[in-house]
N, C-alpha and C positions, 0 to 999 in steps of 0.2 A: 335490690341490683336492678329494676326499671329504672328508678332515679337517679343510678349509677350511669348508664349507658347515656340517658338523658344529659345530663353534666357531659355528659364528652362527646356527645354529639354538638350541643352547643360551646364548647371552648375549645371548636373544629381550627387550629393555628393556620391552616393554609387550607384557605375556599377555593372551591373547583374552576368557578368563573374570573377570578381576578387578581389582579397580583405576578409576579416572575413564576410562581408554582402552577398558575392555575392548567387546566387539563387543555393543553392541545396539540396540534400533531408535531411528529418529529421533522428537525431542520435535517440538514444531510452528515454535517457533523455527529448526531445522536443517532441518528438511522446505521452511517459505518460505525459506530463506536456499539452499537446492540448488537449489529451483526459478530462480529467479535467475539463480544462474549458471549453468545448461543452458540456459537459457533465451537468457541472454547471450552463449552459444559459439553457439548457432545461428546467430544475429546475423551473429556475425565470420564463421564459414565461408562465408557468402555476401556478405561485404562491406558488411555494414552494422554500425552500433553501435547493437545494442536495447541499452537499459536501463532496468531494471523494479525497481520494492518489492518489497517481500517478498512485495510477494505480485507475480505477474499475471494480469491475468484476460481470459476472452474474450466479447464480448458482440457484437451484431451491429447495423451502423449505420442499415440500415432495416427490416432485420422480424428476427422471430425464427428463426435455424436451427433447420432440420428433426429434429435430434439428440436424442433424449427415453431417457432409462429409467423403469421401472418396479419396482418391486420387487411380491411376491406378494398382488394383493389392496390393492394402491396403486393413488390416482389418480397419471399419469407427469408427470411432472415436468421441465418444458421446460428443455434445456441451456444455454441461451442467451438471457439479457433483449435487447431492442430496447434503441437508446442514446437518450443521454438527446436532447430535440430545443430547441433553442432557440424562442424565440416569436419570429415570424417580423412586422417593423415595431414592433414593440416598442422605446424607444427603452435605449440599453445607457448605462452610466458609467464615466467614465473613471476608470482607475487615480486620477490625481494627486486627483480628486475625491473617492473612495472611503476615501483618507488621511487627507484632512481630518475625512471625517465619521467615521473609526475615531481617530483625535486628540484629536477634541470629545468622543469617549464615552468614553476612556479619561480625559481630564483630570476629569472628570465623576464619576468610579468608583470604588468606597470604595480606601481605602488597601490594606486587607485582600487585594483582588480581586486575586492575584496566581497565579503560577502553581504548578502542582502536577505532582508527578510520577505518571509513567503518562499509560495514554490508555484511547479508547473509541472501537472502531473495527468499522463493519460494512463487509465486503469481498466484491466477487467477484471473486476468483481464476481464472487459465486455466490448468487444470489441463499442468502440465511434458510430460503425452504428449498433450498434444491436438494435432489437426491432420495425424496420420499418416494412412495408406491405412485401418487398420484403426481409429482411435480419431479421429470426427469432434471437432470444436469444442465442448468441455465447460467451463464456467462453473463453481466452488465457491464456494456464499456461505457464510462463514461469521461470525460477529459474536465479537470480543477484548474482553475488559473487564484493564485490567492495572492495579491501585490498589497504591499503599506510600502506609507510612503513615511517623509521625513515627522512631517506635522502628525504621525498619528492616524491617521484618515488613511481608510484601503478601501479595497472592491473580494469580492468572493463570487466566482461564477463556475456555476456548474452547467454538461453540454451534454447529451447524450449522443455521443461519435464514435464509430470505429475506424480507424484513417484506411484499414486495410481494405474494409469496400465503402467507399466512399459513395455518398445519395442512396444508401439503400437504408432501409428501416432498422431502427436499434431495438433491439429488447428492451423493455423497461419496467419495471416495478413499482405498481401504482402503494398507493399510503396503506391501503388497505390490503397488498399481499397480493395482489392478483398482477396476473402479468398480459402487458401489451406489448405492440411495436409503438415506436410515435418514429418518426419523420429524424435524419438524418439531421444531427443541428439544433434540434429544439434545446430551449435551455433549460433547463430542470431549474436550476438556482439560480437567483442573481441578487447582491445587495451590496448596496454603497456605505458607509461610515463614515461615518464626521470625525473630524480633526479630535484627535486624543482619545480615539475609540480603542487603538492597539491597547492603549494600557489597562483599559477596563476586561477588555474580551483573553489577553494572554496570560497565561503561566506562569510558572520561573522559567519552560523553555522558550518563547516566545522572547523572551528578557535576554538571555545565555548567547550571543555569538558563539559559532562551532572555533573552538581555539587554534593555534597554528601547531601546538604542541601533539605529540600520538598520545603520549603519556595523561595528557593534559584532557585530550578529548576521550580515555578511555574514563578517566574519573568521572568526569560530568556526564558520559551517559550513563555509567551506574547509579548516580547520585539523580538522575532523573528518571530512570526507566528501570532499575534494580535488577531487574534480567541481564542488562550488559555485563555484568561480576558473574553469570553464569556456563559460562563458554561463545564460542563462536556461533552457533543459532542463536539464542537467545541476540548477540552482539548484531548482527545485521538485521533481528527483528528492533532492536534501537534504534540503531543508523538510519534505517526506512523513519521509523515515526517523526526521526528528529529531522530528518530531512524533505518533511513537509512545514516543516518549523523554518528552513534554512536551506536556503540556495548559497552554498559555498563558492569560494573566487579559489584560483590557483594553489594557493598557500593550505589552503584549508582540503583540499581534495589528496596535496602531497600526505598531511598527515592521514586522511582518512586508510588510503590506502596501505602507510607504511605500517596505521596499527592492523590491518587488514594481515598484511606479510606478515605479523610477530606474531600475533592471535594463535595462528596453526590450524588447522582441520579445512581450510582450503586449498581445494589442489586444483592446478590450468587443468582443461581441458580441452582448449579448444579455441579458435574463433568463432566467430558463432555472427548472424548477422538478426539484429533485433526486430520488434513489431514495428516499428519506425520508419526503416532500411538502413538503417548508421549499423556499419560495420562496430563488434566488437569481442574481446577475449572474455570468456567465462571461466568462472569461479566455480564450485562447488563442495558444498557440505553437507554432509546425513546426519540426523540426528540419532544421540545414543538415548537406552536407555532413561528415564528419568529425567531428559532433555530433550523434546520434541522429537521421541522414538517415532520412527514410521515417516518421518518427513523429509522430503532434497530441498535444500534450497541451491537457486544458481543466482550467481551476481556477474553481471555487466559491466566491464569498466572498459572506457577507452583506451588503446593502447598506447596511442599519442601520450595522453596526459591523465591518464589516472580519474577520471570522470565518471560518474556513477549515471550508465543510462541506464537501466532496468535491473530487476528481480525478480526471478520467477519461482512459486512453491511446488512443489510437487510432491502429492501422497505416494510413501511405495507399496501399501497394499490397499486390501479393499477397508473403506470404512461400515461394519456393520451399522445392519438394519437404515443402512441407504445403497441409492443406487450409483455412489461417487466409486467408480475404481481402480485400482493399481495402477498408477501412469496419470494417475488425472491430473491436471494443474490444478492447486488452489489459489493461488493469485499468480497475478503478473503487474509489475510497474513499471512506465517509461517511463525517464524524466527528463524535462526539457530544461533549458536556460530561463 
C-alpha cells in the first residue's frame, strides 16, 4: 500500500505551482461563480432551490439592516440598502402592450443598431458568508464593464462603488474572506486582452448573438442554460446570464419583451425608480414548488422601448440557519448600455 501511495504522489498530473491549474487566488469571475454554488447548496440543504446570478445580493425590503462597517477615519458605509418600492396607485403597463411599444421602437431603429459583445453592470451582491451568527447580511456593491473589439481584443474592469452614495466608503470582501471598507471608485480588477483573446476565453454564449425572433431566443437560452425550459423563474435567470455576455440592440430587446409576454407568470405591478434613478415598469414572478420556491423576482423594463434596466431577487421567507429574513433582497443588477 505504501508503494502504491508513493506512485500516486509521483504521478501528480497537475503540479500545484506551475501550469494553468496551479494553486492561485480566484479571479472575480470565479469568485462570483463560487458565490452562486455556495448559495445554491445552502438552499438545497433546507429543501429549497435558490438559483442566483453570478452574483447574489442582500437588501432589506422595508429598512436598512443595522450592520455597518467602517475603516480608520472613514464614514461608516451601510451594508444593506433598502429595496425598491413600486409607486402605489400609478397605472401599470401590461407586457403585451410593452412588447408592441418595443417592436415599434425597433422598427424605427437604425439598421446598424444591433447587439454588441460585452456588458455594463452595476450590482449589489450578497456576500457568500453573510447571514451566519458572526456575519450579518452584507451587500457588496460593484460596477463591472466588459468590452470586446472586432479583432478579439477586449477589457474587463471591476470597481467598488455604490452610485446611491457617491464618495462614501464601500464594503468589500477580501480574498481571505475578511470584510473591510475601501474608498469609492477603488479598482478591484482590471485586465486588457490582446487581439484574438475573445475566441480563447468565450464559450458558446459569447459566440452566439441574441436572435431577433422570440422563439429562437427561447430555444437558444434553453440550449445554453437548460433551466430556461423550466418556467419563467428559470427563464429570467437565463436572461440575466446571457445579458452579461451581450448588450442587445432594439430588435433583440423587442424579442426579449415578446418572449416574456408569452411566457406567463410575470404580472405588472406598476412604475418604479431603479437604483440608478431611471424610471421603469416593474413585473413580478414568484417561484413555485420545485422551481425557486420561496423566491420573488422583479424585472424592471424601460416603458418606452422595453430595455432591461434591472432585476431584483427577494426571499419571501426566512432562510433557516442564517440571519437573512423574509423580505430581504438577495440580488440586484442594474444594466447600462
